[in-house]
N, C-alpha and C positions, 0 to 999 in steps of 0.2 A: 483611865481612859476607856471609853468605849468605842466601838467602831461601826460606823455607817456607809451608806453608799448613795452616789449620785451619778447620773449619766443621762446626757441628752438623748442618746440611743434608745433610752427605755421610752421616751415620749413617741417612738414610733410603733410601740407595741400597746395593744389594749391594756387599760389599768388592772382589770381582775386578773388576767394572765400574768403579767409581769410580777404583781404583788405576789402571786402564790409562788413564784420562783424566787423572788427575793428574800420572802420570809423564811426560806431553808437555810439562809445563810448569815442574815443580818437581822437585827432589830431596831436600826435606825434606817430611814429612808428620806433623802431630800429630794422631794418631787420637782422636776423641772415642769414648771406650770405652762406648757404650751404643747403643740402638737396634740396627740391623743389623751393628753393629761392637762389639757386646758381645764382649770378647775371648775368653771361654770358647766361644762359638758359632764364632767363625771361626779359632780356634787351628790347627786341622789345614790348613785353606786357607791361612792366613797362611805356616806353615812349608814348605808345598809351593810356592806361587808367588813370594814375595817375593824368594828369592835371584836371579831373574831379572830384578829390577828395580833399577835403580841409585838406590835411595831411602834415606835414613836415616829411621828411625822414632822418634818419641816419642809419649807418651801424655797426653791430658788425662783425668784420672779422672772416673768418671760423677758427674754434677752433678743430674740429675732426680731429685727426691725424697730427695736426700741432704744431711742436716744434722748434721754432727759437733758441732754446738753444741746440739742439741736438749735441752730440759729433761726430755723423757721418755727414762729410761735405756735402755729396750729399743729405742727408735727410733734413739737415739745408738749404741747397741751395734751394730745392724744397719749403720748408716752407716759406723762405722768398719771393720766387717768387709769391707764392699764395698770400701772404699779398700785394705785389707790384701790382699784376694784379686786385686784389681789389680796391686798390686806383685809378688805372687807369680808371677801368669801373665805379666807384663811380662818378668820374670827369665827365665822359661821361653821366650819369644819373643826374647831378645837385646836387649831395650829396657832402657835404663838412666835414663832421665829420665821423670818423671810429674808434671805440672801439676796442682794441685789447689786449689779454692776452700776458704777458711776456712769456718767454720759461720756461719749467719745467724740473724736474730732471728725466733722464732715469735711469735704474737700475746701470749703470757704472757711470753716471753723479752723482749720490748721493755720490759717493766716492770721488768727486773732486769737492766740492761746489764752490771753488774759480774760478776754470776753467769755470764752468757753468756760473758764475756771469760775466767772462769776455767775454764769447761767446755771452751772452744775450745782453751786452751792444753794442757789435760789430754789431750784428743784427739789433738792433733797430736803430743804426746810419744809417745802409744801408737803412732802411725801410724810416727813417726820410728824406734822400735825395730825395726819390721818391715822399713821401709827399710834400715836399717843391716844388718840380718841378710841381705837379698837383695842388697846392693851396689847400691842404687837412690837416686838423687838425687831429693828432692821438691822442687819449685818452688811455692812459696806464693804465689798471686796476689793483688794489690791490687784490690779491688772498686770497682764505679761507685757514685755517689752515689744510692743508693737507700734507702728507709726501712727495708728488711729486712735490708740487708747491713751487714756488719762490715768492719773493716780497711780503711778508706778511705786511710789514710795509710801511709807507710813505718814510722813509729814503732809504729804498732798491729800492723803485720805482724812487725817484730821483737820486740815484747813476747811473742808466742805462738809464735815460732820455736823450734826446738829442734835438736839435734845432727843432721846429715844433712839438715837442712831449709834450702834456699836460697830465694832471692826471685824470683817472675817478674814482671817489670815490665809491666804493661799500659798502654801509653801512652794509649789511648783512655780507659781506666778514669779513669786519673790526671787527665785533661783535664776530666772531670765533676766533678772535686774541686778543680780549679786548683792542682794541686801537682805538676806534671810535673818541675819544676826541683828539687824536694826528692829526688827519685828520681834524677835525672841527677847530683847531688852525691854519691850513694852508689855508685851504679855496679857493685857486685859481684853480678851476676845470673846465675841458671842458665838463663834463658829470657827473652825479650823478645816480647810480643805487640803488633801494630801494626794500627791501624785509625783511621778519622777519625769526628769528630763535631763538634757546634757547642758543647759544654760543658754540654748540659743532658741530653740522653737518651743512652743508651748505644746508638746507633743503628748502629755498625759500618758506616759509609761507606767507599766507595772513598776511598784515599789522595788528598787534594787536594780532596774534595768537601766539607770541613768547614773548621774554623778553626784546627786544628794547625799550628804553623810546623815541619813535619817538617825542613826544611834545617837550622834552627837546632837541634833536637832531635838529629838525627843526627850533627851536628857535634860535640856535647857529650857523646854517649853513649859510655862507656867500657865497651865490650862487643864481643867479638870473634866471638861464636856466631851462631847463625840468627836472623833475624828472622822471626818466625812472623806471617804475615798472617791475621787472623781475618775472614773474609769471609761475606756471605750466600749465596755460592755460588762455583764454579768460575769463571764469566765475570768476575765482579767481582773476584775474588781474582788473575785474570790482568791485569786492568786496574790493579789497586793495584801489582803487580810491576812492570809497564812504568813506572809513575811513578817507583817506588823505585830502579829500575835507572839511572835518568837522575840521581837524586840521588847516588847512592853510587858 
């Protein structure tokens, strides 16, 4: 397994500046496609400078203000459009893997969870069609144990997944739901996010600073792709990488 990195904090820094820093430590970067890394804004710079770097890129679809399970049809339509446009421009950039969040509960949506699940599934189906058209793999991510989130379990993810939609196993998120081993038994992942916590908050700690038994998890993990460290920043990501390297 190889090790990559992702962090929303990177999206607050200019693309070229943070790329130069990341390239010193990692050969995979999952770009969070918002803030200063909104793909439409960095397209020309990306195509100009990335061939000079030995980095494989993937994308985390926009997540701020995005809810593909919104009960408001116009808001939902825009959320789906944002994801679909991310698929299209990722194809232009030569990127073929996009991780995305399922929709979440609005205040009203929390009162009708079955309806939210139905909408979630329908939205994923629409996004899947676009992904298939552009030969992009969508990795649908399990969510942490929070009141507004859906898809805490593998079962819930599989119930709303569609053709060309695979699973992103977020180990830290699973720890907050006490179901890491349910995912390990499945094993067919397009992406894996790795970070630590103490099982209560989605705190994205450096690996080894929480209570996850990563040696055991990695021993049982049936996955040969990149482990994407989701960190609070580059320094923490490098610390996690150093710990991981000793384990694998």
